[in-house]
C-alpha positions as CSV (number, residue, x, y, z in Angstrom):
1,X,-16.1,-56.6,4.6
2,X,-16.8,-52.9,4.8
3,X,-15.8,-50.5,7.6
4,X,-19.6,-49.7,7.9
5,X,-21.0,-53.3,8.2
6,X,-22.0,-52.6,11.8
7,X,-24.0,-49.5,10.8
8,X,-25.6,-51.2,7.7
9,X,-26.6,-54.1,9.9
10,X,-28.3,-51.7,12.3
11,X,-29.8,-50.0,9.4
12,X,-31.3,-53.2,8.1
13,X,-32.9,-53.8,11.6
14,X,-34.2,-50.2,11.6
15,X,-35.8,-50.6,8.1
16,X,-37.5,-53.7,8.9
17,X,-39.8,-51.7,11.2
18,X,-39.7,-48.6,9.6
19,X,-43.4,-47.1,9.2
20,X,-42.4,-43.4,9.1
21,X,-42.1,-43.0,5.2
22,X,-44.6,-41.0,3.1
23,X,-43.8,-37.3,4.6
24,X,-43.8,-34.4,2.4
25,X,-40.4,-33.2,3.7
26,X,-42.0,-29.8,5.2
27,X,-41.5,-28.7,8.7
28,X,-45.0,-29.3,9.9
29,X,-44.3,-27.5,13.3
30,X,-42.9,-24.6,11.1
31,X,-39.5,-24.7,12.9
32,X,-35.9,-24.8,11.3
33,X,-33.2,-25.6,14.0
34,X,-29.4,-24.8,13.5
35,X,-27.4,-26.4,16.3
36,X,-23.9,-28.1,16.8
37,X,-22.9,-31.5,15.1
38,X,-22.2,-32.6,18.9
39,X,-23.7,-36.2,19.4
40,X,-25.1,-35.0,22.9
41,X,-27.6,-32.9,21.0
42,X,-30.9,-34.6,20.1
43,X,-32.6,-31.7,18.4
44,X,-36.2,-33.1,18.0
45,X,-36.3,-34.6,21.4
46,X,-35.1,-31.6,23.3
47,X,-37.9,-29.7,21.9
48,X,-40.6,-32.1,22.1
49,X,-41.0,-32.7,18.4
50,X,-41.1,-35.7,16.3
51,X,-40.1,-36.8,12.9
52,X,-41.3,-34.4,10.2
53,X,-41.9,-31.5,12.5
54,X,-38.6,-29.4,12.0
55,X,-35.8,-28.9,9.7
56,X,-32.6,-29.6,11.4
57,X,-29.4,-28.0,10.4
58,X,-26.0,-29.1,11.9
59,X,-22.7,-27.2,11.7
60,X,-19.6,-27.1,14.0
61,X,-20.5,-24.9,17.0
62,X,-24.0,-24.4,15.7
63,X,-22.9,-21.4,13.5
64,X,-24.6,-19.9,10.6
65,X,-22.1,-21.1,8.0
66,X,-22.6,-20.4,4.3
67,X,-24.5,-23.8,3.9
68,X,-26.6,-23.2,6.9
69,X,-27.6,-19.9,5.7
70,X,-28.8,-21.4,2.4
71,X,-30.8,-24.1,4.4
72,X,-32.7,-21.5,6.4
73,X,-33.5,-19.6,3.2
74,X,-34.9,-22.7,1.5
75,X,-36.6,-23.8,5.1
76,X,-38.4,-20.6,5.0
77,X,-39.1,-20.2,1.4
78,X,-40.0,-23.8,0.6
79,X,-40.2,-26.2,3.6
80,X,-42.9,-24.3,5.9
81,X,-40.4,-22.8,8.4
82,X,-41.8,-19.7,10.0
83,X,-39.3,-19.8,13.2
84,X,-35.5,-20.4,13.2
85,X,-34.1,-21.3,16.2
86,X,-30.0,-20.9,16.6
87,X,-28.8,-23.3,19.3
88,X,-25.1,-23.5,20.3
89,X,-24.3,-25.4,23.4
90,X,-22.3,-25.5,26.7
91,X,-18.9,-27.1,26.5
92,X,-18.5,-27.0,23.0
93,X,-15.1,-27.6,21.5
94,X,-15.7,-24.8,18.9
95,X,-16.2,-22.5,21.9
96,X,-12.9,-23.3,23.5
97,X,-11.1,-20.8,21.3
98,X,-11.0,-18.8,18.3
99,X,-10.0,-20.5,14.9
100,X,-6.2,-20.3,15.4
101,X,-6.4,-22.1,18.7
102,X,-8.9,-24.6,17.2
103,X,-6.5,-25.0,14.2
104,X,-3.4,-25.3,16.8
105,X,-5.4,-28.3,18.6
106,X,-5.7,-30.0,15.1
107,X,-2.3,-29.7,14.3
108,X,-1.1,-30.9,17.7
109,X,-3.5,-34.0,17.6
110,X,-2.9,-34.9,14.0
111,X,-0.1,-33.1,12.5
112,X,-2.4,-31.6,9.8
113,X,-2.2,-27.8,9.3
114,X,-5.6,-26.3,8.8
115,X,-4.5,-22.7,9.6
116,X,-6.6,-20.6,7.2
117,X,-9.7,-22.5,7.0
118,X,-12.6,-20.6,8.5
119,X,-13.9,-22.7,11.2
120,X,-16.3,-20.5,12.9
121,X,-15.1,-20.9,16.4
122,X,-15.3,-18.2,19.2
123,X,-14.6,-18.2,22.9
124,X,-17.6,-15.9,23.3
125,X,-20.4,-18.0,22.1
126,X,-22.9,-15.3,23.1
127,X,-21.1,-12.9,20.6
128,X,-21.2,-15.5,17.9
129,X,-24.8,-16.2,18.7
130,X,-25.9,-12.5,18.7
131,X,-23.8,-12.1,15.4
132,X,-25.7,-15.2,13.9
133,X,-29.0,-14.1,14.9
134,X,-28.7,-10.6,13.6
135,X,-27.5,-12.0,10.4
136,X,-30.7,-14.0,9.9
137,X,-33.1,-11.4,11.2
138,X,-31.5,-9.0,8.9
139,X,-31.0,-11.2,5.9
140,X,-33.2,-9.8,2.9
141,X,-34.7,-13.4,2.3
142,X,-35.5,-14.0,5.8
143,X,-36.5,-10.8,7.5
144,X,-40.2,-10.5,7.8
145,X,-40.8,-14.3,6.8
146,X,-39.6,-15.9,9.8
147,X,-39.0,-15.3,13.4
148,X,-35.4,-15.9,14.6
149,X,-34.3,-16.8,18.3
150,X,-31.0,-17.5,19.9
151,X,-30.7,-20.2,22.5
152,X,-27.9,-22.0,24.5
153,X,-28.3,-25.7,25.2
154,X,-26.9,-27.0,28.3
155,X,-25.4,-30.5,27.6
156,X,-25.4,-31.4,31.2
157,X,-29.0,-30.8,32.3
158,X,-30.7,-30.7,28.8
159,X,-32.3,-27.3,29.5
160,X,-32.6,-24.6,26.6
161,X,-32.4,-20.9,27.6
162,X,-33.3,-18.3,25.2
163,X,-30.9,-15.5,24.9
164,X,-32.0,-13.5,22.1
């Protein structure tokens, strides 16, 4: 028995009818989306896209972490991305405080001290969004190669609002 048996069984059912193989791995709609890891967000569905249309990068809070930056650069240079959307969302745990506050919540809940880790949280999501969009727009490997926009996704209505 494995702790993952339920998921492996679900995958077996999924694979039995799988007909979406053979894609080349490029973003056929020319889009790269950086959004939060929150399970309330379905990036393709919220944009009316389908499998193979976009590159999806998920980080806590939808922030441009070092790995997300690498993903954006590769998406632009190798995977057909001409537009990058940065999409944090409403009621995000990463927007409920700064790194110290989030680290305190982790320690209170689990006893584990994560102080000192860069978590990327900010209580001012729009300021974080401005920072991240500016980072991408001015990055020498992205500037002039892709259009970058900043958006907020409302997890209660499904609405996407462009902020930048």
